[in-house]
C-alpha positions in Angstrom: 108.4 84.4 117.0 106.3 83.2 113.6 102.9 84.3 113.3 100.4 82.1 114.0 97.7 80.8 111.8 95.3 83.5 113.1 97.5 86.0 113.2 97.7 85.6 109.6 93.9 85.3 109.1 93.8 88.4 111.2 95.9 90.2 108.7 94.1 88.9 105.8 90.9 90.4 107.4 92.6 93.9 107.7 93.7 93.9 104.3 90.2 93.1 103.0 88.9 96.0 104.9 91.5 98.2 103.4 90.7 96.8 99.4 87.1 97.7 99.7 85.3 99.7 96.8 85.6 103.3 97.2 81.8 103.9 98.0 82.6 101.3 101.0 85.8 103.8 102.2 85.8 104.0 105.8 85.8 107.2 107.8 89.0 108.8 108.5 89.2 108.1 111.9 88.6 104.5 111.1 91.3 104.4 108.2 93.8 105.8 110.6 93.4 102.9 112.9 93.3 100.7 109.7 96.4 102.3 108.8 98.3 102.0 112.3 97.3 98.2 112.4 98.6 97.4 108.9 101.9 99.4 109.5 101.8 96.8 113.2 101.1 93.7 111.1 103.7 94.7 108.2 106.6 95.1 110.7 105.7 91.7 112.0 105.7 90.3 108.7 109.1 91.5 107.6 111.3 89.3 109.6 109.2 86.4 108.2 109.3 87.2 104.4 112.9 89.1 104.4 114.9 86.0 103.2 112.2 84.8 100.8 112.4 84.5 97.2 109.9 86.9 95.6 110.4 89.4 99.1 112.6 91.7 96.9 109.0 93.6 95.6 107.4 93.8 98.4 110.2 94.6 100.4 111.0 97.9 98.6 107.4 98.8 98.3 107.0 98.2 102.2 110.2 100.5 102.7 109.1 103.6 100.0 105.5 103.6 101.8 106.6 103.8 105.6 109.4 106.1 104.2 107.2 108.5 102.7 103.9 108.0 104.8 100.4 109.2 103.7 100.3 112.2 101.2 98.4 115.1 101.3 94.7 116.1 100.8 91.9 114.4 101.1 92.7 110.5 100.4 96.0 110.6 101.2 95.9 108.6 104.3 93.1 105.9 102.3 95.7 105.6 99.6 98.1 105.0 102.1 96.7 102.7 103.8 95.5 100.7 100.8 99.1 100.8 99.6 100.0 99.2 103.0 97.0 96.6 102.4 98.3 95.7 98.9 102.0 95.3 100.3 101.1 93.0 103.3 98.8 91.1 101.1 102.1 90.2 98.9 103.7 89.2 101.8 100.9 86.9 102.9 101.3 85.3 99.6 104.9 84.5 100.0 104.3 82.8 103.5 102.5 79.4 102.1 105.2 79.4 99.7 107.7 78.9 101.9 106.2 76.6 104.2 106.3 74.2 101.3 110.0 74.1 101.1 
């Protein structure tokens, strides 16, 4: 099933929430929820971007991030969520290009 415009806007909002400056970092519980939602969103976007030109980089990053999971340490989950957000953002950037073909 293709993502709707509303779905894409929701995902873009998640990305924006994850890529805030450090002084606006959410608490640990919110980061965990954010990371889970980014994982769900990225999984849905995979099917839509897998065959698009330019998808190799984001797909490789996605698999690295999902295979490795968050690192240890106090910022492990936060850094992981931000990595997921950057990768999902790159996937979103591929979709408008595909729509014009």
